[in-house]
N, C-alpha and C positions, 0 to 999 in steps of 0.2 A: 541800291535805292529803296528796296523792300524794307530792310531794317531800319534805314535812316527815317523813312516816312513812319514806319511803326513806332519807333521811339518817340518821335515828335508828337504824333497823335496821342499817346498814352500820356505824355506830359501835359498836353493841351486839355485832356479830358480825365484829369486825375480823380475828380468827384465821382463821375459816372463810372470809371474802372473800379474805384474803392467800393461802390455800392454792390456792383455785380460781384467782386471778389469775396465781399463780406457775406452775402447770401450764400455763395457756394461754400465758404468757410464754415458757416453755422451748420449746414446740413452734413459736411463731411466730418466736422468734429463731433457731431452727435452720433454719426455711424461708427466712428473710433471709440467713442465711450460706451455705447450699447454692446458693441462686440466684445471689448475689453472686460466689461462687467459681466457679460454672459460667460466669457471665459474663466473669469474669477469664480462664478457661480459653479461651473462645471468642476473646477479644482476643489473648492469647498464640499460639494457633494462626494467627490472622490475622497477627501480626507475622511468625510463621515463613514463612508461605506468601508474605507480601509480599517477603521476603528472596529468594525464588525468582524472582519474576516481576515484581515492582514494584507500586507503588500504582495502584490503579484497574483493574488487570488482573482481569477476571472469569474468563477462560478462555484457553487456548492451542491453537493448531493446529500440528501437525507432521506429518511424512511418516510415513504408515503403513509399519511395518516389513515388507519382503518376506521370505519363507522364505528361510533360508540353505541353499544346496545344498552337498552333500559335496564337499569339496576346492575350494570356491570361494575365490579369494584376491583377487578384485577390491577394490580399496579399502584393502588392507592397508598399513600403513606400511613403506616401504623407505628405507634410507640407502645411498648409494653413495659410496664414497671410493677415491681412487687411491693405492696403495702405492707410495712412492717409495724408491729405493736411495740409497747415499751419493753416487753420482756424479750423480744427478738433480738438476735445478734445483728449488730450493725443498723439498728433502729435510727440511731442518730446520725449516721453518714449520708452525704449527699449521694444520689443516683444520678448517672449520666449515660446518655444514649446518643449516638449519631447516626442519623438517618441519611445514607447516600444514595441518590437516586439520579439516573440520567436525565438531563434536561429534555423534557417533551416526553419521557418514558417510552421512547422508541429508539431501537438500536438496529444497526446494520452488522452483517458479518464482515470481519476484516478482510476477507476475500474480496469484497466489493472494490477495495482499492485497486487491486490488480485489474479487476475487469474494466474500471474506469480508465485506467491509465493505458489500456490496451486499445482504446478507441482512437480512430483516425483524428489527427488534429490536436490531440492531448500531449502537452509537453512534459507534465508531471502531474502526479496526484498524491495527496498527503491524508492519511486518516487521523482523526482526533476523537477524543471522548470528553464531552462536556457533562459535568456532574454539578449537582446542586446538593450542598451538605447542610442538614439542619441538626444543630446540636442542642440538646435539652439538658439542663442540669438542675437539680433540685432535690426536694425532700418531701415525702409524704409523712404524716403524723396522725396518728388516731385521736379523735376527741376523747375527753374524760367524762364518763357518765356519772352523774350525781343524782341521788334520789332526793325526792322532795321530803319536806318535814313530816308529812303523814307516814313516810315510809319506815320512820324509826330507825334508820340505819346509817351508818357512816357512809362516806363515799365509796361507790362501787369501784370495782376493778375497771380498767381501761376496756377490757372486753364483756363487761357485764351486759345483760339483756335488759332492754327498756322494760319497766313494769315488774320486775321480778322482786319477790319478798315484800311487797307492799301495795298500797292502793294505786300506787303510780301517779298520783295527781302531782303536778309541779315538777315532774322529773325533767332534768335538762342534760345536755351535753355540751361541755366547755372545751374550748380550744380545738386543736386538730385542724385538718386541711392541708393544703399542699402549696408549696412554693417553688415556682420553676422559672427559670430564666431560659429564653429562647435566642440562639444566635445562629443566623444563617449566612453562608458564604458560597462562592463558586470556586470549583476545581476544574482545570482543564488538563486532561491527558495528552501531552505532545509527542509525537514522534521524533525522538531525539536524533534520529539518523538523518532527518531531513529537515534542518532548521530553517531552511529559507522560505518556507511556505507555511502559512496558518496564522492564527491570531497572535502568537508571540512576536510575530515580526512587526507589530504595531508599537512596541515597546523597546526601550533601549536598556541595556544593563548598565546601571549607575554605581553598582557596588557588587564585589565578588565576580563571579563568572557566569556564563551560560551554560546550558546543558552541552555535554560531550557525548560523543558515541558511545562511550564506554558506561554511560549513566543509564542504559536500557533497563536494567533490572535493579538499579540502586535506589535506595529510599532517600532521595534528595528532591529538594523543592526550591523554585524560583519564586519569590513573593512580590507582588505588586507593591510599590512604594508607599502608596496611601494606606493600604491594609497593614503593611509592616509598621508604619508610625502608629497607626490606631492601636495596635497590639503590641507595640514595644519589641518588635522582632528585628533582628539584624542578621548579618552573614554569621554563620556559627551557631544561631539559635536552634533549639529543637522544637518542634510542634507535632502534636499527635493528631490524626485524622482516623476516626474509628479506633482501631487497635494498633495502627501502623505509626511508628515514630519517624518523622522525617527531619533531615538535617537541612537547614536553609544555606544554600551555596551562592545565591545571588538575589539582588534587589532589581527589580525592573520598573521603569517609569514610562508611563504611556506617552507617546508622542503628542496626542491630543485627546481631550475629553477623558472618559473613564477608561480603565483597562478592560479587557474582554474577560478577565477572570481574576479572582483574588490570589489564587495559588496555581502555580503550574508544576505538574510532576510528570515523570515518564509515563508513557501510555500503558505500560504494563502494570505499573503500580496503580494507575487509576482504574483499570480493569479489575484488579484485586479489591480495591475499596468498594467498588460497586457490585461486585461478585458476578461480573458479566465478562467471562474469559472469552477472548477473541472477537469482541464486540467494539464498535465504534458509534458515534452518533452522527458524524459529519465527515465527508470527504471533500477536501479543498483541491480545486482544480485550477491549473494554469494551462491556457491554450497556447498553442505554437505561434498563432497569428491572431491578434485582437479583431481582425476582421472576419474570422471564421467562428467566432463565439456562438452565433445562432445555429451554424450547422453542427458544431460540436455538441451543443445542448440537445438538438434533435436525435443525434447518433446516441447519446447516453440514455436519453428517454426510450428509444427503441430497443437498445440492445441490453440494457440493466433495468429489469422490470421492478415494480413496487418501490420506485424511488421518486423523489422530487427534485427537480434540478432548478436552481435559482441562480440567475445571472445578475450582475451589477446593475444593469437596467430594471430588472424586477425589483431589486432592493430600492432603487431610486424612487419607485413609485410609493414606497412605504414611509418615505422621508416626509415629514410634515414640520410645522412651525414657520417661523419668519423666513429661514433659508428657502423653504419650499415656496412661500408666497412670493419672495423677491425673485426667485428663479422664474416663476411663472410670469412674473410682470415683465422681466427683462426679455423673455422669449417671445411674449405676445404684445403687450402695449409698447414696450420700449423698441422692439423691432419695427414694428408698423409705424410708430412715431417718427422714427429716424428716416424711413424711407418715404413717408409723407413730406416730411421737411425737406429732404434732398430733392424729390420731385419737384415741389413747390420753388425751391432754389433753382433748378434747372429751368422751369418755366419762366420765372421772373427774370433770370439772366437772358433767356432768350428774347423776352418781350422788351427789356431794356436795351438790348443790342440793335433790335429791330426799329425801336423808338429813335436811338441814336442815328440809325442810318437814315431815317425820314427827315431829321434835322440837319443832315449832311447831303441833302439832294443836290444843291448846287455846286458843292465840292466834287461830288462823284460824277455829276453831269459834265461838269468842266474837264475832268480827267478823261472821261470818254471822248469828249470833243478834241482833246490833245492826243488821242490815239489809243488810250487804254482800252484793252478788250473786256468783255464783261467777266470772263474767267480771272483776269488780274485783279479786278475789283473785288471780286467774291473771295479770292485768296488773301487779298489785304484785310477785308473785314474778318474773316475766319481766323487769320493770324492775330489779330488784335483780341478777339474773343478768346482764343486759345491761350494767350498770355495771361488774360484776365483770370481764365480757369486754373493755371498753374500758380498764379499769386494766390487765389483762393484756397488752392490745395495746400500750399505752404502754410498759410495761416491756420487753416482747418487742421493740419497735422500738428502744429504747434499748440493750439487750444485743446485739441483732444488729448495729447500726450500730457500737457499740464493738468487737465481734469482727471486722467487715469492716475497720474502721480499723487494727486490730492487724495483720491480715493484710497489708494494704497497706503499713503502716509497716515490717514485718519483711521484705517482698518476698522470699519464699523463691525460690531459683533453680531452675528445672526445666530439664532438657537435652532437647532435641527433635533426634532423628536424621532427616535428610531423605533422600529418594530421588528426586532431580530426574528430570524427564522426559528431559532431554537425557542424563543419565548412564544411565538405564535403557536408552535406545535405544543408546547406546554399548556397553553390556555385551551387548546382544541381538545385536549385529553381527557377533560371532564373530571379531573381529580379535585378533591375537595381543597378549601382554602387554607392549608398548613403553611408552615413557615417557609418550606421549599418552594412552594408555588407562589408565595408573595414575593420571595426573591427573583423567581423566573419572570413574573410580571414587571418587577422594577427594572430587571435588566432589559426585558424586551421594550419598556416604554422609557428608557433613560433619554436624558436630553444633552446634547453636546453643544458648546459655544464654539463657533468657527469665525475666525477674522477673515472678512472679505478683502480680497486684493483685486486689482484690474490689471493684469498683464497684457501688455501690447505686443503682438508678435509681428515679425517682418511681413507676413502675409497680409496683415490688417494694414500696415502703412502701404503695402503695394497696391491694395485695393482702394485706398484713399487716393493714391496717385492717379490710379486708373479712373476713379470718379471724377478727379479734377479734369483730367483730359477730356473725359466724355461731357463734362459740363461745359467746358470751353467749345467743343465741337457742336454741341447742341446749339449753344448760343450763336457761334458763328454760322451755323446752318440757317438759323432764323435770318440773321442779318445779311448774309451772303445772298439768300434768295431774294430778300427785299432789294439789294443793291444791283443784283444782276438785271432787274427788271427796269432800271432807270434808264431814260434816254437824254442824250445832250439837249433836246429841246425843253425838257423839264427844267434844266438849269437856266435856259434863257428866258423862261417864264418868270423866274425869281429874281432876275437882274433888275435892280431899281434904276 
């Protein structure tokens, strides 16, 4: 009897049922879309942060920046060249210098890796050395001194003194000067014995091979594909950094955005280049449980002094651009808007159900006169409203999944501007604006384009079903309360 009456009433009142179901469907679909977009934003931010520090890295440990004293010039990059005259040996040859500096100019002892790895909650820790190389090539040439006509002599030697042997009026120096080119690139010293953690994990080897454990002391390098293409490098090529000749054994392509470094070399070789034995710039840390990242951070800060611990949550605060703006809107405006629309849909469904009950006074009064109890009438109304809610849930899930699929198919591109820890340290160091610092700033402020997706999880669908049931119960509660108060006498008053 219950289901027969329920089916008949839903057929009779199709328009009213469709209005209630559509309102609930709109709210549920909006909740699904907002949650899926928020999940996509989180995934995109994770992709951006992984491009900085690599897969599996939960936090990094770097050297705490000391206060910079006035006039302090320690660690500032300096180039020294010899000026050679025409008579000097090698005067016509180019001079070249490589300045290799740790990014941020601050290093940690290699023993810090062991201290960090020994903290509770740490699964593994790996040290790395980030370097900035500024290569200057060029030639100095002295100018040629010429005496004026009043001097009475021929052109003087290149090293002649101005004003010698004459009045000096109209004396000139012709030619001379300097012609130098500056090339800046980044080098990362990787611990080849632990390849599953660190920046190199954000790239895939597309040619050649990756580092092997036996490459610890070898002069080998893995080159980023973009840098290799620009400089015509391939597997088997030779390149020289400072005075060390490296053999290219692999070409790596970044999974997304720019690579962390242009060149990757074994950690020991990077320490030789920078003349920083047993030094690193960063410790990459993976926690045993992602839920314990906060406590692991506190333990490291307490037990490993003079260090700065940066988690992925800290880095997320440094991401700006359209990705950050969209994520903020999704978390605030989108979330509140979906909840407001859903609450309005619940309210409208309840009011429409209650209004429908008021139009069915004669029907319910007659049923009570025939012996129906108030609880049975209430159950009948609540059942109808629950079915309307489930129909709205199905429609809402369908619309929400369609909208999420459309967003994923369109994959709108969002831009994320990064402020890497190494770059921030370099800018705080107070070093003058040389080529190396310009490269550090570029690395710190690089922009990545990330495609937005809208993944829908089973938990979101389950939440949508729960909302549909809740909407039906709320609407049924309104209508059932109204129906329970009806008396058979009310039906008799409306009999014509």
